[in-house]
N, C-alpha and C positions, 0 to 999 in steps of 0.2 A: 797571774798564777796559772790560769787555764792554758795560756800559750806555752809556758814552761813545761807543763805536764804533756801537752801534745808534742812538743819538740823532743822530749825524752822518749815518748812512745814511738814516734816516727823512726827513731834510730834502732828500735828493737824489732819492729814487725815487718812483715812482707806486704800486707794489704793496708797501705797507708790511708786509703779512702774510707776504711771502716772505723777509723778512730773517731770517737766522740767523747766529749767531756760534759757532764751535767754538774751543776753547782747548786747545792741546797742553801737555803737561807740559814744564817747562824742560829744554832739552837740556844737553849737557856743558859748554857755555859759559854757561849760566844764562839763555839767551834763551827767552822764552815766545812761541810763534807763535799769533796769532789769525787764523782763517780766516773772512772775511766772505763770505757767500753771499747773492746777490740774484737776482731773476728775470732770465732771459736778456734780456728787453726793456729792463731797467734797467742792464745792464752798461756801456753807453756813457755813461750819466749818472754812474756812480760812477767810471769811469776818466777820462773827460774827454778833451779834445783833447790829444794827445801825452802823456797820462798826468798832466796837471797836477793834476787833482782827486785822483787816487789818491796822488800825491806829497804833496799838502797834508794828506790824511787821515793819512798816515804820520807827517808832521811833528807834527801835533797829538797823535797817539797817543803818540809818543816823548816829547813834552814832558810829557804827563800821567803817563806811566810814570816819568819822571825824578823827579817830585815824590814818588813813593812808593818810590823806589830799586828799580825793576824795569827789566829790559831786555826789550824786546819787538820783534816784527816783525809786520807786517800783510800778509796775502796775500788778494787778492780773487779769489774763485772764482766 
């Protein structure tokens, strides 16, 4: 799942070397939280107007996680 999130982010940002993904352990509800970090100049590109791109990233990630029976959440930092 981390590779999928990095691949999506690489297509959106200019500074591809600044992309990092941190993964938390599953919480009590079994949800794994992925934290996407990008350069501050690229935050607008990843979030998009009114958060549309961020919402789309989350939808794609949830769909991918559903295929492997995992529950996830994506936070963009």
